[in-house]
DRENKE-411278 format. One line per field, with one value per residue (C-alpha): residue in three letters; x negated, y, z negated. Coordinates in nm, 2 decimals. Layout:
# DRENKE-411278
resn = (Ala ...)
c1 = (X ...)
c2 = (Y ...)
c3 = (Z ...)
END
This chain:
# DRENKE-411278
resn = (Met Thr Glu Ser Phe Leu Pro His Met Asn Gly Val Thr Gly Ser Val Leu Gln Ile Leu Arg His Leu Glu His Glu Gly His Val Ala His Val Leu Ala Pro Asp Ala Val Gly Ile Pro Asp Ser Leu His Gly Ala Arg Val Glu Pro Val Pro Ser Leu Ala Leu Pro Gly Tyr Arg Asn Val Arg Val Gly Ala Val Thr Ala His Arg Val Ala Ala Ser Leu Glu Arg Phe Arg Pro Asp Val Val His Leu Ala Ser Pro Phe Ala Leu Gly Trp Arg Gly Val Leu Ala Ala Gly Arg Leu Asp Val Pro Ala Val Ala Ala Tyr Gln Thr Asp Val Ala Ala Tyr Thr Glu Arg Tyr Arg Leu Ala Ala Thr Thr Ser Phe Ala Gln Asn His Ile Val Arg Leu His Arg Arg Ala Thr Leu Thr Leu Ala Pro Ser Thr Glu Ser Glu Arg Gln Leu Glu Gly Leu Gly Val Asp Arg Leu Arg Arg Trp Gly Arg Gly Val Asp Ala Glu Arg Phe His Pro Arg Arg Arg Asp Gly Thr Trp Arg Arg Ala Ser Ala Asp Asp Val Leu Ile Gly Tyr Val Gly Arg Leu Ala Ala Glu Lys Gln Val Glu Asp Leu Arg Val Leu Gln Asp Ile Pro Gly Ala Arg Leu Val Val Val Gly Asp Gly Pro Ala Arg Ala Arg Leu Gln Ala Ala Leu Pro Gly Ala Ala Phe Leu Gly His Leu Asp Gly Asp Glu Leu Ala Thr Ala Met Ala Ser Phe Asp Val Phe Val His Pro Gly Glu Ser Glu Thr Phe Gly Gln Thr Leu Gln Glu Ala His Ala Ser Gly Val Pro Ile Val Ala Thr Gly Ser Gly Gly Pro Leu Asp Leu Val Arg Met Gly Ile Asp Gly Trp Leu Tyr Arg Pro Gly Asp Leu Val Asp Leu Arg Met Arg Val Ala Asp Leu Ala Gly Asp Ala Arg Lys Arg Arg Ala Phe Gly Glu Ala Gly Arg Thr Ala Val Ala Gly Arg Ser Trp Ser Ala Leu Cys Ser Gln Leu Leu Gly His Phe Glu Glu Ala Thr Thr Leu His Arg Val Asp Arg Ser Leu Arg Ser Pro Arg Thr Arg Arg Pro Glu Pro Ala Gln Ala Tyr Pro Gly Arg Arg Trp Ser Arg Phe Val Ala Leu Gly Asp Ser Leu Thr Glu Gly Leu Cys Asp Pro Ala Pro Asp Gly Ala Leu Arg Gly Trp Ala Asp Arg Leu Ala Leu Leu Leu Ala Ala Arg Gly Gly Leu His Tyr Ala Asn Leu Ala Val Arg Ser Arg Arg Val Asp Asp Val Cys Gly Glu Gln Leu Gln Arg Ala Arg Glu Leu Arg Pro Asp Leu Val Ser Ile Leu Val Gly Ala Asn Asp Leu Val Arg Thr Gly Ala Asp Val Gly Ala Leu Ala Ala Arg Leu Glu Gly Ala Val Arg Thr Leu Arg Ala Asp Gly Ala Asp Val Leu Leu Val Thr Pro Phe Leu Pro Asp Arg Arg Ala Ala Gly Leu Phe Ala Arg Arg Phe Ala Ala Phe Ser Gly Ala Leu Ala Gly Ile Ala Asp Arg Thr Gly Ala Met Leu Leu Asp Thr Asp Leu His Pro Ser Leu Ala Asp Arg Ser Asn Trp Gly Glu Asp Leu Val His Leu Gly Ser Arg Gly His Arg Phe Leu Ala Tyr Arg Ala Gly Glu Val Leu Asp Val Pro His Ala Glu Ala Leu Gly Ala Leu Asp Ala Val Leu His Asp Ala Glu Pro Ser Thr Arg Ala Ala Trp Trp Arg Glu His Ala Leu Pro Trp Ala Trp Arg Arg Met Arg Gly Arg Val Ala Gly Asp Gly Arg Val Ala Lys His Asp Asp Tyr Val Tyr Ile Gly Arg Ser Thr Ser Leu Arg Glu Ala Arg Val Arg)
c1 = (0.70 0.91 0.85 1.07 1.18 1.29 1.33 1.45 1.75 1.85 1.95 1.63 1.61 1.94 1.91 1.57 1.76 2.02 1.74 1.57 1.88 1.97 1.64 1.64 1.97 1.86 1.54 1.27 0.97 0.93 0.66 0.71 0.47 0.59 0.48 0.40 0.61 0.70 0.95 0.90 0.97 0.69 0.96 1.28 1.50 1.24 0.98 0.67 0.66 0.31 0.27 0.03 -0.13 0.12 0.16 0.46 0.65 0.67 0.99 1.09 0.91 1.07 1.01 0.65 0.47 0.24 -0.12 -0.32 -0.57 -0.52 -0.76 -0.60 -0.28 -0.44 -0.60 -0.29 -0.11 -0.39 -0.35 0.03 -0.02 0.37 0.52 0.65 0.61 0.93 0.89 1.16 1.20 0.83 0.61 0.28 0.29 0.46 0.18 -0.07 0.14 0.17 -0.19 -0.30 -0.02 -0.19 -0.55 -0.40 -0.23 0.10 0.44 0.58 0.96 1.02 1.35 1.39 1.62 1.49 1.48 1.14 1.11 1.44 1.37 1.05 1.24 1.53 1.22 1.10 0.77 0.71 0.32 0.47 0.74 0.52 0.28 0.63 0.73 0.41 0.36 0.69 0.61 0.32 0.39 0.70 0.51 0.27 0.55 0.66 1.02 1.22 1.55 1.76 2.08 2.30 2.37 2.23 1.91 1.84 1.90 1.65 1.41 1.41 1.40 1.06 0.95 0.98 1.07 1.18 1.49 1.76 2.03 2.08 2.32 2.34 2.59 2.80 2.92 3.27 3.34 3.17 3.30 3.68 4.00 4.08 3.79 4.00 4.04 4.32 4.11 3.82 4.06 4.24 4.02 4.11 4.52 4.70 4.39 4.30 3.93 3.70 3.36 3.04 2.76 2.41 2.06 2.07 1.81 1.81 1.84 2.17 2.33 2.55 2.57 2.81 3.07 3.12 3.39 3.58 3.60 3.90 4.14 4.46 4.53 4.18 3.85 3.50 3.31 2.92 2.77 2.37 2.06 1.75 1.53 1.82 2.06 2.02 2.05 2.36 2.52 2.49 2.63 2.93 3.06 3.39 3.24 3.21 2.82 2.82 2.43 2.30 2.54 2.46 2.61 2.99 2.97 2.92 3.18 3.42 3.35 3.38 3.71 3.82 3.79 4.08 3.86 3.50 3.28 2.93 2.78 2.42 2.37 2.03 2.17 2.04 2.32 2.51 2.53 2.77 3.01 3.05 3.10 3.38 3.56 3.52 3.66 3.96 3.88 3.90 3.59 3.53 3.18 2.96 2.98 2.61 2.39 2.50 2.87 2.95 2.93 3.10 3.38 3.69 3.87 4.20 4.22 4.00 3.86 3.76 3.45 3.37 3.17 2.80 2.76 3.12 3.24 3.55 3.62 3.50 3.74 4.04 3.96 3.95 4.23 4.48 4.37 4.39 4.77 4.90 4.91 5.03 4.74 4.48 4.65 4.67 4.33 4.16 4.36 4.19 3.84 3.87 3.96 3.68 3.40 3.54 3.31 3.00 2.88 2.54 2.54 2.62 2.38 2.09 2.16 2.13 1.80 1.67 1.74 1.56 1.26 1.29 1.29 0.98 0.79 0.87 0.80 0.45 0.37 0.43 0.20 -0.08 -0.03 -0.05 -0.40 -0.68 -0.97 -1.16 -0.88 -0.80 -0.86 -1.23 -1.20 -1.25 -1.48 -1.21 -1.16 -1.51 -1.45 -1.76 -1.97 -2.30 -2.45 -2.84 -2.85 -2.60 -2.56 -2.33 -2.22 -1.99 -1.99 -2.04 -1.82 -2.04 -2.37 -2.22 -2.14 -2.03 -2.15 -2.50 -2.72 -2.88 -3.20 -3.00 -2.98 -2.65 -2.52 -2.17 -1.94 -2.13 -2.43 -2.22 -2.11 -2.46 -2.53 -2.24 -2.35 -2.69 -2.58 -2.54 -2.88 -3.07 -2.98 -3.14 -2.95 -2.96 -2.73 -2.72 -2.43 -2.49 -2.21 -2.01 -2.05 -1.76 -1.65 -1.83 -2.16 -2.08 -2.02 -2.34 -2.67 -2.53 -2.41 -2.76 -2.99 -2.74 -2.81 -3.19 -3.14 -2.96 -2.73 -2.46 -2.25 -2.15 -1.90 -1.74 -1.55 -1.53 -1.26 -1.15 -1.38 -1.18 -0.83 -0.82 -0.94 -0.67 -0.56 -0.73 -0.63 -0.57 -0.56 -0.89 -1.07 -0.93 -1.03 -1.39 -1.42 -1.26 -1.55 -1.80 -1.67 -1.65 -2.01 -2.09 -1.90 -2.02 -2.41 -2.26 -2.20 -1.89 -1.75 -1.55 -1.34 -1.22 -0.91 -0.98 -0.76 -0.66 -0.65 -0.29 -0.28 -0.02 -0.23 -0.32 0.04 -0.03 -0.26 -0.07 0.11 -0.22 -0.41 -0.13 -0.12 -0.51 -0.46 -0.22 -0.47 -0.74 -0.52 -0.46 -0.85 -0.92 -0.65 -0.77 -1.17 -1.17 -1.31 -1.20 -1.00 -0.98 -0.63 -0.67 -0.32 -0.23 -0.41 -0.22 -0.41 -0.69 -0.54 -0.51 -0.72 -0.91 -1.08 -1.23 -1.48 -1.52 -1.49 -1.17 -1.23 -1.47 -1.45 -1.63 -1.79 -1.48 -1.33 -1.64 -1.64 -1.28 -1.36 -1.67 -1.47 -1.16 -1.41 -1.59 -1.24 -1.19 -1.55 -1.46 -1.73 -1.67 -1.48 -1.48 -1.14 -1.21 -1.56 -1.36 -1.10 -1.39 -1.60 -1.29 -1.27 -1.65 -1.59 -1.26 -1.42 -1.63 -1.68 -1.49 -1.69 -1.52 -1.72 -1.58 -1.42 -1.40 -1.76 -1.93 -1.75 -1.48 -1.68 -1.98 -1.79 -1.59 -1.91 -2.06 -1.75 -1.80 -2.14 -2.06 -2.24 -2.18 -2.30 -2.49 -2.68 -3.04 -2.99 -3.12 -2.99 -3.12 -3.17 -3.28 -3.45 -3.37 -3.42 -3.44 -3.21 -3.29 -3.04 -3.16 -3.28 -3.13 -3.13 -3.38 -3.63 -3.53 -3.65 -3.97 -4.04)
c2 = (1.60 1.34 1.00 1.07 1.37 1.47 1.34 1.02 1.06 0.92 0.97 1.09 1.32 1.46 1.55 1.74 1.94 2.03 2.14 2.36 2.51 2.60 2.71 2.96 3.09 3.12 3.36 3.06 2.99 2.61 2.39 2.07 1.80 1.49 1.20 1.30 1.19 1.30 1.59 1.69 2.06 2.31 2.51 2.48 2.67 2.94 2.67 2.56 2.18 2.03 1.69 1.44 1.17 0.85 0.50 0.34 0.12 -0.26 -0.30 0.03 0.21 0.54 0.53 0.66 0.60 0.88 0.79 1.07 1.11 1.29 1.52 1.65 1.66 1.88 2.11 2.18 2.24 2.45 2.69 2.70 2.72 2.59 2.65 2.29 2.01 1.80 1.45 1.29 0.90 0.90 0.57 0.59 0.99 1.06 0.88 1.09 1.41 1.32 1.25 1.57 1.77 1.63 1.75 2.09 2.11 2.16 1.97 1.73 1.62 1.26 1.17 0.81 0.73 0.40 0.06 -0.05 -0.35 -0.47 -0.46 -0.65 -0.89 -0.93 -1.00 -1.25 -1.12 -1.21 -1.06 -0.73 -0.70 -0.71 -0.46 -0.22 -0.26 -0.18 0.11 0.27 0.23 0.43 0.68 0.78 0.79 1.02 1.27 1.54 1.45 1.16 1.18 0.88 0.91 0.66 0.50 0.17 0.31 0.49 0.17 0.01 0.28 0.27 -0.10 -0.05 0.21 0.51 0.79 1.18 1.05 1.29 1.21 1.38 1.24 1.33 1.61 1.56 1.78 1.80 2.03 1.78 1.49 1.58 1.37 1.61 1.48 1.15 1.14 0.91 0.92 0.77 0.51 0.43 0.15 -0.05 0.01 -0.04 -0.27 -0.16 -0.04 -0.18 0.04 0.00 0.29 0.21 0.09 -0.27 -0.44 -0.75 -0.56 -0.41 -0.75 -0.67 -1.03 -1.05 -0.90 -1.20 -1.30 -0.99 -1.09 -1.28 -1.07 -1.05 -0.73 -0.59 -0.48 -0.50 -0.15 -0.12 0.22 0.22 0.05 -0.10 -0.43 -0.67 -0.54 -0.85 -1.09 -0.94 -0.87 -1.25 -1.33 -1.06 -1.12 -0.96 -0.66 -0.32 -0.19 0.19 0.24 0.53 0.81 1.13 1.48 1.56 1.23 1.06 1.24 1.15 0.80 0.80 0.96 0.76 0.42 0.29 0.10 0.15 -0.13 -0.15 -0.48 -0.39 -0.47 -0.27 0.07 0.33 0.57 0.52 0.86 0.71 0.61 0.95 1.05 0.81 0.95 1.31 1.18 1.04 0.66 0.41 0.19 -0.16 -0.20 -0.44 -0.41 -0.30 -0.06 0.32 0.23 0.17 0.52 0.63 0.37 0.39 0.05 0.06 0.45 0.51 0.20 -0.18 -0.32 -0.69 -0.93 -0.91 -1.21 -1.33 -1.30 -1.45 -1.17 -0.94 -1.06 -1.07 -0.68 -0.60 -0.75 -0.61 -0.29 -0.38 -0.48 -0.19 0.16 0.31 0.20 0.31 0.66 0.71 0.56 0.77 1.09 1.02 0.97 1.31 1.46 1.28 1.46 1.80 1.89 1.72 2.00 2.03 2.38 2.25 1.95 2.19 2.44 2.15 2.04 2.43 2.39 2.04 2.21 2.46 2.21 2.06 2.37 2.39 2.05 2.07 2.39 2.18 1.90 2.13 2.30 1.96 1.86 1.96 2.10 1.75 1.55 1.81 1.65 1.76 1.92 1.63 1.62 1.65 2.02 2.09 1.99 1.90 1.84 1.66 1.43 1.35 1.05 0.76 0.44 0.15 -0.07 -0.42 -0.73 -0.97 -0.72 -0.44 -0.67 -0.72 -1.10 -1.19 -0.88 -0.99 -0.73 -0.84 -0.92 -1.15 -0.91 -0.82 -0.47 -0.42 -0.17 0.07 0.05 0.17 0.43 0.54 0.57 0.80 1.01 1.03 1.17 1.50 1.56 1.23 1.05 0.83 0.48 0.24 -0.08 -0.26 -0.50 -0.86 -1.15 -1.30 -1.00 -0.86 -0.58 -0.64 -0.68 -0.34 -0.14 -0.29 -0.37 -0.20 0.11 0.13 0.11 0.36 0.63 0.57 0.68 1.00 0.96 1.25 0.98 0.65 0.40 0.11 -0.18 -0.48 -0.63 -0.94 -1.18 -1.10 -1.07 -1.43 -1.60 -1.75 -1.48 -1.19 -0.89 -0.59 -0.34 -0.43 -0.46 -0.11 0.04 -0.10 0.03 0.36 0.44 0.32 0.61 0.87 0.80 0.86 1.16 1.31 1.28 1.49 1.22 1.24 0.88 0.67 0.43 0.16 -0.08 -0.43 -0.61 -0.94 -1.15 -1.20 -1.54 -1.76 -1.84 -1.48 -1.41 -1.58 -1.28 -1.00 -0.85 -0.86 -0.68 -0.42 -0.35 -0.31 -0.07 0.13 0.16 0.28 0.56 0.67 0.66 0.87 1.10 1.15 1.17 1.34 1.04 0.98 0.71 0.48 0.31 0.02 -0.07 0.21 0.04 -0.31 -0.38 -0.44 -0.78 -0.90 -1.22 -1.02 -0.83 -1.14 -1.35 -1.73 -1.80 -1.64 -1.45 -1.19 -0.93 -1.01 -0.73 -0.58 -0.55 -0.38 -0.14 -0.05 -0.01 0.23 0.46 0.50 0.57 0.83 0.99 1.04 1.16 1.41 1.27 1.48 1.31 0.98 0.91 0.95 0.75 0.44 0.43 0.46 0.17 -0.04 -0.02 -0.07 -0.42 -0.52 -0.81 -0.90 -1.29 -1.45 -1.73 -2.01 -2.25 -2.58 -2.41 -2.67 -2.81 -2.50 -2.25 -2.44 -2.73 -2.55 -2.33 -2.63 -2.78 -2.46 -2.42 -2.78 -2.70 -2.38 -2.17 -1.87 -1.79 -1.48 -1.68 -1.59 -1.30 -0.93 -0.63 -0.61 -0.22 -0.20 0.13 0.43 0.41 0.69 0.72 1.00 1.12 0.86 0.60 0.24 0.05 -0.19 0.11 0.21 -0.09 -0.10 0.26)
c3 = (-1.87 -1.72 -1.59 -1.31 -1.09 -0.74 -0.47 -0.71 -0.86 -1.18 -1.52 -1.63 -1.33 -1.39 -1.74 -1.65 -1.40 -1.65 -1.88 -1.65 -1.55 -1.91 -2.02 -1.71 -1.80 -2.15 -2.06 -2.14 -1.90 -1.83 -1.66 -1.52 -1.49 -1.29 -1.05 -0.70 -0.43 -0.09 -0.11 -0.46 -0.47 -0.60 -0.81 -0.95 -1.16 -1.24 -1.32 -1.15 -1.05 -1.09 -0.93 -1.09 -0.91 -0.91 -0.77 -0.65 -0.89 -0.70 -0.61 -0.59 -0.29 -0.37 -0.72 -0.88 -1.17 -1.31 -1.31 -1.46 -1.71 -2.09 -1.99 -1.67 -1.86 -2.15 -1.91 -1.77 -2.07 -2.19 -1.89 -1.96 -2.33 -2.42 -2.76 -2.72 -2.50 -2.42 -2.29 -2.09 -2.11 -2.23 -2.14 -1.88 -1.81 -2.15 -2.33 -2.18 -2.28 -2.64 -2.65 -2.49 -2.71 -3.01 -2.91 -2.83 -3.15 -3.00 -3.13 -2.88 -2.89 -2.72 -2.54 -2.59 -2.29 -2.12 -2.32 -2.12 -2.38 -2.29 -1.92 -1.92 -2.15 -1.89 -1.63 -1.84 -1.89 -2.26 -2.29 -2.11 -2.34 -2.64 -2.52 -2.39 -2.75 -2.92 -2.67 -2.73 -3.12 -3.12 -2.87 -3.06 -3.41 -3.25 -3.15 -3.37 -3.33 -3.15 -2.99 -2.97 -2.75 -2.91 -3.27 -3.14 -3.01 -3.31 -3.51 -3.27 -3.32 -3.71 -3.72 -3.52 -3.78 -3.57 -3.82 -3.76 -3.56 -3.47 -3.22 -2.87 -2.61 -2.25 -2.15 -1.84 -1.54 -1.61 -1.31 -1.06 -1.19 -1.22 -1.13 -0.83 -0.65 -0.62 -0.24 -0.06 0.28 0.10 -0.02 0.29 0.41 0.06 0.17 -0.21 -0.37 -0.72 -0.71 -0.94 -0.91 -1.05 -1.00 -1.08 -0.98 -0.83 -1.03 -1.27 -1.62 -1.47 -1.49 -1.18 -1.09 -1.35 -1.13 -0.95 -1.19 -1.08 -0.70 -0.70 -0.92 -0.74 -0.55 -0.64 -0.46 -0.61 -0.47 -0.54 -0.55 -0.56 -0.42 -0.56 -0.52 -0.60 -0.33 -0.07 -0.35 -0.49 -0.15 -0.12 -0.43 -0.40 -0.04 -0.11 -0.26 -0.04 -0.08 -0.03 -0.08 -0.28 -0.31 -0.52 -0.57 -0.42 -0.25 -0.59 -0.75 -0.47 -0.51 -0.91 -0.89 -0.63 -0.84 -1.05 -1.32 -1.37 -1.49 -1.66 -1.74 -1.84 -2.20 -2.24 -2.17 -2.44 -2.34 -2.05 -1.84 -1.57 -1.82 -1.90 -1.54 -1.53 -1.81 -1.68 -1.37 -1.54 -1.51 -1.76 -1.84 -1.93 -2.05 -2.25 -2.62 -2.67 -2.67 -2.56 -2.46 -2.83 -2.86 -2.57 -2.52 -2.78 -2.80 -2.68 -2.63 -2.30 -2.23 -2.33 -2.45 -2.37 -2.57 -2.46 -2.20 -2.23 -1.86 -1.93 -2.18 -1.89 -1.62 -1.88 -2.00 -1.61 -1.51 -1.78 -1.65 -1.28 -1.34 -1.56 -1.38 -1.69 -1.90 -1.66 -1.64 -2.00 -2.06 -1.80 -1.93 -2.29 -2.15 -1.96 -2.30 -2.49 -2.27 -2.29 -2.56 -2.41 -2.16 -2.05 -2.19 -2.52 -2.50 -2.39 -2.68 -2.94 -2.76 -2.80 -3.19 -3.19 -3.02 -3.31 -3.58 -3.42 -3.41 -3.78 -3.87 -3.69 -3.89 -4.23 -4.09 -3.99 -4.35 -4.52 -4.36 -4.57 -4.40 -4.43 -4.25 -3.98 -3.64 -3.53 -3.16 -2.90 -2.63 -2.36 -2.46 -2.30 -1.93 -1.72 -2.06 -1.99 -2.21 -2.25 -2.47 -2.41 -2.62 -2.55 -2.85 -2.83 -2.68 -2.38 -2.16 -2.23 -2.21 -1.88 -1.85 -1.51 -1.31 -1.19 -1.00 -0.70 -0.92 -1.15 -1.44 -1.58 -1.54 -1.63 -1.66 -1.94 -1.71 -1.41 -1.61 -1.72 -1.36 -1.33 -1.58 -1.47 -1.14 -1.33 -1.42 -1.57 -1.87 -2.14 -2.18 -2.44 -2.44 -2.77 -2.68 -2.72 -2.63 -2.89 -3.13 -3.35 -3.51 -3.81 -3.60 -3.40 -3.73 -3.88 -3.72 -3.41 -3.57 -3.79 -3.43 -3.25 -3.55 -3.54 -3.16 -3.23 -2.91 -2.81 -2.63 -2.78 -2.65 -2.84 -2.67 -2.93 -3.09 -2.84 -3.06 -3.37 -3.27 -3.10 -3.41 -3.66 -3.93 -3.78 -3.99 -3.74 -4.02 -4.15 -3.83 -3.75 -4.10 -4.04 -3.68 -3.81 -4.04 -3.82 -3.57 -3.84 -3.91 -3.57 -3.54 -3.83 -3.69 -3.41 -3.13 -2.91 -2.91 -2.64 -2.77 -2.52 -2.63 -2.56 -2.28 -2.17 -1.84 -1.67 -1.75 -1.97 -2.24 -2.30 -2.40 -2.73 -2.85 -2.65 -2.97 -3.18 -2.88 -2.84 -3.21 -3.23 -2.93 -3.11 -3.42 -3.21 -3.05 -3.42 -3.50 -3.17 -3.26 -3.63 -3.57 -3.22 -3.04 -2.66 -2.58 -2.27 -2.31 -2.08 -2.14 -1.90 -1.64 -1.63 -1.28 -1.47 -1.57 -1.23 -1.13 -0.88 -1.16 -1.37 -1.36 -1.25 -1.61 -1.64 -1.98 -1.88 -1.62 -1.27 -1.06 -0.96 -1.26 -1.43 -1.11 -1.23 -1.60 -1.52 -1.28 -1.56 -1.81 -1.59 -1.55 -1.93 -1.94 -1.67 -1.44 -1.11 -0.87 -1.06 -0.94 -0.55 -0.61 -0.79 -0.47 -0.26 -0.41 -0.39 -0.05 -0.01 -0.18 -0.09 0.13 -0.15 -0.15 -0.44 -0.61 -0.84 -1.03 -1.17 -1.47 -1.69 -1.63 -1.63 -1.91 -2.11 -2.19 -2.32 -2.50 -2.69 -2.76 -2.93 -3.13 -3.25 -3.35 -3.54 -3.26 -3.03 -2.71 -2.84 -3.12 -3.07 -2.81 -2.84 -2.66 -2.31 -2.38 -2.76 -2.68 -2.42 -2.06 -1.86 -1.54 -1.29 -1.04 -0.78 -1.04 -1.03 -1.34 -1.23 -1.15 -1.53 -1.67 -1.48 -1.59)
END
């Protein structure tokens, strides 16, 4: 499972292609799940390529992000029946992969390749950085084995509490990237200039703008190979540089070998594949002294490392090589020698060894789990399952605040989900949620009433009211909730856990780390108990202002519809994804109603808090007992009946 694949070529795609080639050569059978894109191949190196639904990454119209449910991934894995699941640079699609592997009891090996948290920090998205880091931690903790590409990334992951780490770098195609590719014709336009080259994505996290200090080095010219959202800005900032756009294959190899000095300014690289390719091409390197380059560049032997952020040092190091042809030649030869033992064949053989180790570790893990602690069989293992008694537990979000029906009654995402489920043949539905309720309320009176109703499906969305309180104990809240889930599972009910979420507002960033930690804890609960999980972190558009009500703290009708269809996908409701898209189109022109926020919402809230009261005081559940919803029954009709 890979976050990136053809036709988009980058370091992740390149490593996956090399792995597939090696697996075919060694007689293994492979299957690829990758984000769908125009031009994606049906098969490659004997492996079938299965495209999954994807979305375009903002700023990168050709880069796709996998947007598929864990259930669909699990179904694909179950058909293929793999011995091991390899997660290439996992984040969004990889999260579904590690969930699916766990549910099918298959070892998963996660190759850490992209420092997503560093990228979000570079873009000054503090709340997103916290989420990204916590997401990375919980993903790699769930994997059987994590492969770190460098000493720095290994140290970073250890500091975050990720264990079972192994070093696995990247190979280099030393035949394609070779000094003999150096082309005088290619260099002719620059006459006798020393060519200082950069190869990579043109984006903020790559820090290409730092190369501005190299533009006036006498007798030198800057050449930039690559494309990305920052290209126009960089062309304005580097007017003397030659921008060649995206190159690959033999064209890239020719450009690389024709450089005199290769420069790499990015500080967030977990490895640095282009550095290896420069060395294989016999080109000396100047790189920042952080991350992956620390393992690849030997100071004073095959290149220079400059102090991160010190552009004076960067200029001095590049000028030193630009003015000394003998040193460039010596550094280049040393670099070529250094990569001799890093062929893709050798690296992929190491990877097969890691696969074998993961299989052994997985068997040990399985043997250590007693029968009482083994994971129950999840509901997702039975596609198309129907439920007849559905009970929703939670707070104001599940009650449906800010989502009024035409008759004025609240409906909300759980009510909408009940209608989806009822379309399969009728449903008895109860909604015990009440605004302002907390984890203790759900695990107390709501749980007690739910058990009396003997449901076969229970949804739980709670925790936000606890997490915004001073001194919230995430571990204690999760432990309390896990007890409730285990009780319901022991009663024979399937449980859908929904992670709480925040709106896209600056103030929400204060709680982002706490919410991310609680979401990670819920993922662990789902894994241990066999509950189903709707991980709202994987649907970042839910935070958009258009999905929230006029009070800015509860979902509006659009948000409730969005959440209902995402829940439907987890529960394998037929065509839930397509129905959700159609529903969004039909309501696209829905008018926006904005009240005087301070007068209508903020001040009443503050007044209640001063008096030690909450909005739910004196309220009872709107459906404390079952209402029956038939195939064509609305909730209003159900209430009348």
